[in-house]
Each structure stands twice: as C-alpha cells, then as structure tokens.
C-alpha positions in Angstrom: 17.9 7.2 30.0 15.5 7.9 27.2 11.8 7.2 27.9 9.3 6.4 25.2 5.5 6.2 25.3 3.4 3.8 23.2 -0.1 4.9 22.1 -2.2 1.8 21.4 -2.1 -1.8 22.6 -3.8 -3.6 19.8 -2.2 -6.1 17.5 0.8 -3.9 16.5 1.1 -2.2 19.9 1.2 -5.4 21.8 3.8 -6.6 19.3 5.9 -3.6 19.9 5.9 -4.2 23.7 6.7 -7.9 23.1 9.7 -7.2 20.8 10.9 -4.4 23.0 11.1 -6.5 26.1 12.2 -9.7 24.4 15.1 -8.0 22.7 15.7 -5.2 25.2 19.5 -5.7 25.7 20.3 -5.9 22.0 18.0 -2.9 21.3 19.8 -0.8 23.9 23.2 -1.9 22.4 22.1 -0.9 18.9 20.6 2.4 20.1 23.6 3.3 22.2 21.4 4.6 25.0 19.3 3.0 27.8 15.7 3.1 26.7 12.6 2.3 28.7 8.8 2.5 28.1 7.2 4.9 30.6 3.6 4.9 29.4 1.2 2.7 27.3 -2.0 4.5 26.3 -5.1 2.4 25.9 -8.7 2.7 27.1 -8.9 -1.0 27.9 -7.4 -2.8 30.9 -4.7 -5.4 30.5 -4.2 -7.1 33.9 -1.6 -9.7 34.5 1.1 -8.4 32.1 4.6 -7.7 33.2 4.1 -4.1 32.3 0.5 -3.6 33.4 1.6 -0.8 35.7 2.5 1.3 32.7 -1.0 1.6 31.3 -2.8 5.0 31.3 -6.1 6.1 29.8 -5.4 9.7 29.1 -3.1 11.2 26.5 -2.2 14.3 28.6 0.5 12.7 30.8 2.4 11.7 27.6 2.4 15.1 26.0 3.1 16.9 29.3 6.0 14.7 30.5 9.4 16.2 29.5 11.1 12.9 30.1 9.3 11.3 27.2 11.4 12.0 24.1 9.9 9.5 21.6 6.2 8.6 21.1 5.1 5.5 19.2 1.7 5.8 17.6 0.1 2.4 16.8 -3.5 3.3 17.4 -4.5 3.4 13.7 -7.1 5.6 12.1 -7.0 9.3 11.6 -8.6 10.6 14.8 -7.5 11.1 17.5 -4.1 9.8 16.1 -3.5 12.9 14.0 -4.3 15.3 16.9 -2.1 13.3 19.3 0.8 13.1 16.9 0.7 16.7 16.0 0.6 17.8 19.7 3.6 15.5 20.5 5.7 17.0 17.7 4.8 20.5 18.8 5.7 19.5 22.4 9.2 18.5 21.2 8.8 14.8 21.0 9.9 12.7 18.0 7.2 10.3 16.7 7.3 6.8 15.2 4.2 5.5 13.6 2.9 2.5 11.7 -0.3 4.3 10.7 -0.4 4.4 6.9 -3.7 6.4 6.8 -2.2 9.1 9.0 1.0 9.4 6.9 -0.9 9.3 3.6 -3.3 12.1 4.6 -1.1 14.3 6.8 2.5 13.4 6.1 3.4 16.7 4.6 2.1 18.7 7.6 3.6 16.4 10.2 7.0 16.3 8.5 7.0 20.1 8.3 6.4 20.4 12.0 9.2 17.9 12.7 11.5 19.8 10.5 10.8 23.2 12.2 11.3 21.6 15.7 14.4 19.6 14.8 12.6 16.3 15.5 12.0 13.1 13.6 8.7 11.7 12.2 9.5 8.1 11.2 7.1 5.6 9.5 9.0 2.6 8.1 6.2 0.3 9.3 3.5 2.2 7.4 4.3 0.5 4.1 5.1 -3.2 3.8 5.1 -4.1 7.4 8.4 -5.7 8.1 9.7 -5.2 4.6 12.4 -2.4 4.7 11.4 0.0 2.0 11.3 3.6 3.4 15.0 3.6 4.3 16.2 2.0 1.0 14.2 4.6 -0.9 15.4 7.6 1.1 19.0 6.4 1.5 20.3 3.4 -0.5 18.6 4.4 -3.8 18.9 8.1 -3.4 21.5 8.4 -6.2 18.9 7.1 -8.7 16.2 9.0 -10.5 13.3 6.7 -9.7 11.3 6.2 -12.9 8.5 4.1 -11.4 7.3 2.2 -8.3 4.8 -0.6 -8.6 3.8 -3.5 -6.4 1.6 -5.8 -4.5 1.0 -3.8 -1.4 -1.9 -5.6 0.3 -1.5 -9.1 1.6 -5.3 -9.7 2.1 -6.2 -9.1 -1.6 -3.1 -11.0 -2.7 -4.2 -14.0 -0.6 -7.7 -13.9 -2.1 -6.4 -13.7 -5.7 -3.9 -16.5 -5.0 -6.7 -18.8 -3.8 -8.7 -17.9 -6.9 -5.7 -18.6 -9.2 -4.4 -21.8 -7.5 -7.5 -23.4 -6.2 -10.4 -22.1 -8.3 -12.1 -20.5 -5.3 -14.7 -17.8 -6.0 -14.1 -14.3 -4.6 -16.6 -14.6 -1.7 -15.3 -18.0 -0.6 -11.7 -16.8 -0.7 -12.6 -13.7 1.3 -14.4 -15.8 3.9 -11.3 -18.0 4.3 -9.2 -14.8 4.7 -11.5 -13.6 7.4 -11.4 -17.0 9.2 -7.6 -17.0 9.1 -7.4 -13.4 10.4 -6.0 -11.9 7.2 -9.2 -9.9 6.5 -11.3 -7.8 8.9 -15.0 -8.4 9.5 -15.4 -5.3 7.3 -12.8 -5.9 4.5 -13.6 -2.7 2.5 -10.2 -1.1 3.1 -8.5 -4.1 1.6 -10.8 -5.4 -1.1 -11.6 -1.9 -2.4 -8.0 -1.0 -2.8 -7.9 1.8 -0.1 -5.1 0.2 1.9 -2.9 -0.2 -1.2 -3.7 3.4 -2.3 -2.5 4.9 1.0 0.8 2.9 0.7 1.5 4.0 -2.8 0.8 7.6 -1.8 3.5 7.4 0.9 6.0 5.8 -1.5 5.2 8.3 -4.2 5.5 11.3 -1.8 8.9 10.0 -0.6 10.3 9.2 -4.0 9.2 12.4 -5.9 9.3 14.9 -3.0 5.7 16.2 -3.0 2.7 14.9 -1.2 0.4 12.6 -3.1 -3.1 12.5 -1.5 -5.3 9.4 -1.7 -8.2 11.4 -3.1 -6.1 12.1 -6.2 -5.2 8.4 -7.0 -7.8 6.5 -9.1 -8.4 3.3 -7.1 -10.2 0.1 -7.9 -10.5 -3.1 -5.9 -10.8 -6.8 -6.6 -14.5 -7.5 -5.7 -15.5 -7.7 -9.4 -12.7 -10.1 -10.4 -14.2 -13.5 -11.4 -12.8 -17.0 -11.9 -13.5 -16.5 -15.6 -11.2 -13.5 -15.6 -8.5 -15.6 -13.9 -8.9 -18.3 -16.6 -8.5 -15.7 -19.4 -5.4 -14.3 -17.7 -3.9 -17.7 -17.7 -4.8 -18.2 -21.4 -3.1 -14.8 -22.1 0.0 -16.0 -20.3 -0.3 -14.4 -16.9 -2.1 -13.8 -13.6 -4.3 -11.2 -12.0 -2.8 -9.1 -9.2 -3.9 -5.9 -7.4 -1.1 -3.5 -8.5 -0.5 -0.1 -7.0 1.8 2.0 -9.2 3.2 5.5 -9.7 5.3 7.0 -12.5 6.7 10.4 -13.2 5.7 11.8 -16.6 7.8 13.9 -18.9 5.9 17.1 -17.9 6.7 16.6 -14.2 3.3 15.4 -13.2 2.7 11.9 -11.7 0.5 9.1 -13.0 -0.8 7.0 -10.1 -3.3 4.2 -9.8 -4.4 1.1 -7.9 -6.3 -1.5 -9.8 -6.4 -5.2 -10.6 -4.3 -6.0 -13.6 -3.1 -8.8 -15.9 0.7 -9.2 -15.5 2.9 -11.7 -17.4 3.8 -14.9 -15.5 7.5 -14.1 -16.1 7.1 -10.9 -14.1 8.9 -10.8 -10.7 5.6 -9.7 -9.2 3.6 -12.7 -10.6 5.2 -15.1 -8.2 4.4 -13.0 -5.1 1.6 -15.1 -3.6 -0.5 -15.5 -0.5 -0.1 -12.7 2.1 3.3 -11.6 0.8 4.0 -8.2 -0.7 6.4 -7.3 -3.5 7.5 -3.8 -4.3 9.4 -3.1 -7.6 11.4 0.1 -7.8 12.7 1.0 -11.2 15.7 3.3 -11.1 17.8 4.8 -13.9 21.0 3.4 -12.4 19.9 0.2 -10.7 17.2 -1.0 -13.0 14.5 -3.0 -11.3 14.9 -3.7 -7.6 12.3 -5.8 -5.9 11.6 -5.8 -2.1 9.7 -8.9 -0.9 8.3 -10.2 2.3 5.3 -10.3 4.7 3.6 -7.0 4.3 1.7 -7.1 7.6 1.5 -9.0 10.8 2.1 -8.4 14.5 5.8 -9.1 14.8 7.1 -8.0 11.3 5.4 -4.6 11.8 6.6 -4.3 15.4 10.1 -5.0 14.2 9.9 -2.1 11.8 8.5 0.2 14.5 11.3 -0.7 16.9 13.9 -0.1 14.2 12.5 3.4 13.9 12.7 3.9 17.6 16.4 2.9 17.6 16.9 5.4 14.7 15.0 8.1 16.6 17.2 7.5 19.7 20.3 7.8 17.6 19.0 11.1 16.2 17.9 12.9 19.4 18.8 16.5 18.7 19.5 15.7 15.1 17.2 15.1 12.1 17.2 12.3 9.6 16.6 13.6 6.1 13.1 12.4 5.6 10.8 15.0 4.1 8.5 16.0 1.3 6.7 19.2 0.3 3.0 20.0 -0.1 1.7 19.6 -3.6 -0.5 21.7 -5.9 -3.8 20.6 -7.5 -3.1 18.8 -10.7 0.2 17.3 -9.6 -1.3 13.8 -10.1 -2.8 13.8 -13.6 -6.2 12.5 -14.5 -5.8 8.8 -15.2 -7.8 9.2 -18.4 -4.8 11.0 -20.0 -2.5 8.0 -19.5 -2.0 5.2 -22.1 -3.4 1.9 -21.1 -4.3 -1.6 -22.4 -7.6 -3.2 -21.5 -8.8 -6.8 -21.3 -12.5 -6.9 -22.1 -14.9 -9.7 -21.6 -18.5 -9.5 -22.9 -21.6 -11.5 -23.4 -22.6 -11.5 -27.1 -25.0 -13.2 -29.5 -22.4 -13.3 -32.3 -18.8 -13.6 -31.3 -17.3 -12.8 -34.7 -19.6 -9.8 -35.1 -18.4 -8.6 -31.6 -14.8 -8.9 -32.5 -15.3 -7.0 -35.8 -17.1 -4.3 -33.8 -14.3 -4.2 -31.3 -11.7 -3.8 -34.1 -13.6 -0.8 -35.5 -13.9 0.9 -32.1 -10.6 0.1 -30.5 -8.3 -0.6 -33.4 -6.5 -4.0 -33.8 -7.6 -6.2 -30.9 -6.3 -9.7 -29.9 -9.0 -12.2 -29.2 -8.6 -14.5 -26.3 -10.1 -18.0 -26.3 -10.6 -20.6 -23.6 -10.5 -24.3 -24.4 -14.0 -24.7 -22.9 -15.2 -21.1 -23.2 -18.8 -19.9 -23.3 -20.3 -19.9 -26.8 -22.0 -16.6 -26.2 -19.0 -14.8 -24.8 -16.0 -13.0 -26.3 -12.8 -11.6 -24.8 -10.0 -9.5 -26.2 -7.0 -7.3 -25.5 -7.1 -3.8 -26.8 -4.2 -1.8 -28.3 -2.6 0.8 -26.1 -4.6 4.1 -26.1 -5.2 6.9 -23.6 -7.7 5.6 -21.0 -10.2 8.3 -22.0 -10.3 6.9 -25.5 -10.6 3.4 -24.2 -13.5 4.3 -22.0 -15.3 6.0 -24.9 -14.7 3.0 -27.2 -16.0 0.7 -24.4 -19.1 2.9 -24.1 -19.7 2.6 -27.8 -19.2 -1.1 -27.6 -21.8 -1.4 -24.9 -24.2 0.7 -27.0 -24.1 -2.0 -29.7 -26.0 -4.3 -27.2 -22.8 -6.1 -26.1 -22.9 -6.8 -22.3 -19.5 -6.0 -20.9 -18.8 -8.4 -18.0 -15.2 -7.4 -17.2 -12.7 -4.7 -17.9 -9.2 -5.2 -16.4 -6.0 -3.4 -17.2 -3.0 -5.1 -18.7 0.4 -4.1 -17.4 4.0 -4.8 -18.6 6.1 -5.4 -15.5 
C-alpha cells in the first residue's frame, strides 16, 4: 500500500481526485502497487463528497506521516507551496506538482534536494497541461542536441489572438469573452503580459540545456498592445500574430530566450494552432522539427498529467528518474539586445514616402507593407535583420524625426 497526499482542491486538485477515483483500477494496474489518497489539504470545507473524510486544514500531518510516500502539490503560487514542497522532500517524500511558477523559480533547488535524498520531483503538468512534453524531452529526444524550442504556451492569449484574427474582435472584447468562458482570470495579467508563457519556457529551457533559466532573465512582452491593424498587416505580409516563447543555444554556450508577440508565416506549423490549444516545436539536430499539440490547460488534461507522474513516482519508489538540471551563473541568458531580430514597424506619418526613405536610411533596406484600404497618414514596414540593440537605436532615431510609432512586433521564421 502506498499512500499519497494532495495539497490543494481547486480546479486541478479536484480534477486529480476525480481522475484518481474514476480510473482507480487501471491506475493501480499501471503503477503495479495499490495506491490510495490519505489526505487532501485545503482550508475550505467540501461536504458531501465521497472523500470528504480525507480533508485536513493543516500541512503538518502530511509531512509527519511516514506512510505518505508521495505528495501532490496543486495549490499554485510560490508560498506556501515552496516551503511545503521543500519540507516534503527533506522528509523523504517524492513530490509531483503542476505548479509552473514553483518549478520556474525553484526547480534547481528542489531537484537538488530530491537527488540528495534519492527521491523524485516530477512536474509534467507544469508545461502544456495534458500535452506530454517533459518526458519526451528528457527521454525520447535525449539523443538529440536540441537547437531550439519555440511555441505557443498560453491558451488564453492564443484564444484572444484567434478571435482577433478570425472575427475581427478588438483585444478588450476578446479578453472579456475569454473571461466569460473561464479561459482568463478576473485579473488576466499573468496570461496577457506573457508571464505564464515565460515560466513555461524557463522550465523547458532548463530541462533541455541542463542549467536553470530564471524568469527574471527572460525578456517578456505580452499581447495587450496588439491591435486589429497589426493583425491586418500580418495577413498582408502573409502570416498571423502569435505569442511565441522561445529559447535557443548560441555558439558561445549562452542562451537566447524571449517571450513576445510575433509575425509568423501562415505556412508555419504554429500558425494553425488556434483557440485555447498550445503547440510546442522542438528543433533537434537528428529529428528536425517535432511539434507537440493539444490543450495546454484545463481541469482534466492537467489532472491526467499529474496522475501519470504519480504512477511514475510509485514505480520509482527507492529509485530516481533522471530528471535534473544545475544552477546557472549570471549572464547565462544573454541580453536580448545582442540577438539578431527583424521588426514590423507601424507609424503615423504626414508623408508616407518621406517616412519610408527615412526608414531606409536608419534601418537599411526595408520592405513596405500596404493594406488595400490603409490609412493615408500611416506607414508600415519590415526591417532587415539586425541585432536588437541596433534596431532599438534606429527606432529611437525614427521617432525623433517626428514619426509616431504605433506598433513594433518581431518577425520570426518558424
């Protein structure tokens, strides 16, 4: 008999209990051991459930009970999740979590404690919800040198952009609809400002390249400033706008990492990832491009990934799965301004031809974009590829010529 404890009974936590009891027999068969849930930690009361007798309001019984071998953390947030998970590992209990914020901030420390105590710290559900990505990266693709990882890692922003592209909704209207449908929180900052996608790309980067990538080191931009005019220009260019999180290893061993809206070509495999779906492209030297696709969040898809980790943890009681990365040094992720980029620029101008000539002098050869029914006093163009620092300086000089820059969005080739 192996007992587990579940910390948190929100959307994901209740999903974990639902999947566990619904598929209990098959889960036991796959794990090879009889498993049961001994405690469910939550400050709220949940009367009338078949497992209402398992609820506790204090963490201490979980950490003090030697019969509890595996703890599932689905509380979310950093505190007290970090303190609870750390204490569980130090007490000899393996931990399974869906908490992307926790893994992105403290993954190196918690993995190190697990290693030293011959335990497992597993987090498949922290990236991509029900999309299997952590195991494929750590096992199936381990023979590859991973050149780059890029993807749509946030379903809420992808839903909003899809509504803007397909139905011509403005950002605020699309966000309101996402909130009504339960895709966006009342405070949507984590999604629309790119923070959620940043945490996920940090986890993938840490796993792929073996050293911790911290969110504070990843330049992150959200979608709140993307307009319908930008969407129309992207279509005229031959593509769509998506919020793309990406990481790439540079020749000097450092990483380039960023989250931002971007133009991508309509032929891209990521361009057709719509609504609340996620798509993650892994570019390996042996496999080429491999794309993982599916619902990136949701109660049952995420719970499915959590339970899969529980089964894995049961199979590896007294043994470790090789899932680990090291701490990193300052400067491991380079300043984004050093990395070559291409900009789409849209500006309000008095003389369109004069603006294009000025852009050519400042940026080099630019490609003008025109809309069939574009604004007379507006210009838009694609810059040549230059280091971002040079592009920013040129853009500053362009503004100084009394051209009002309305949009600046990166152009990617995936």
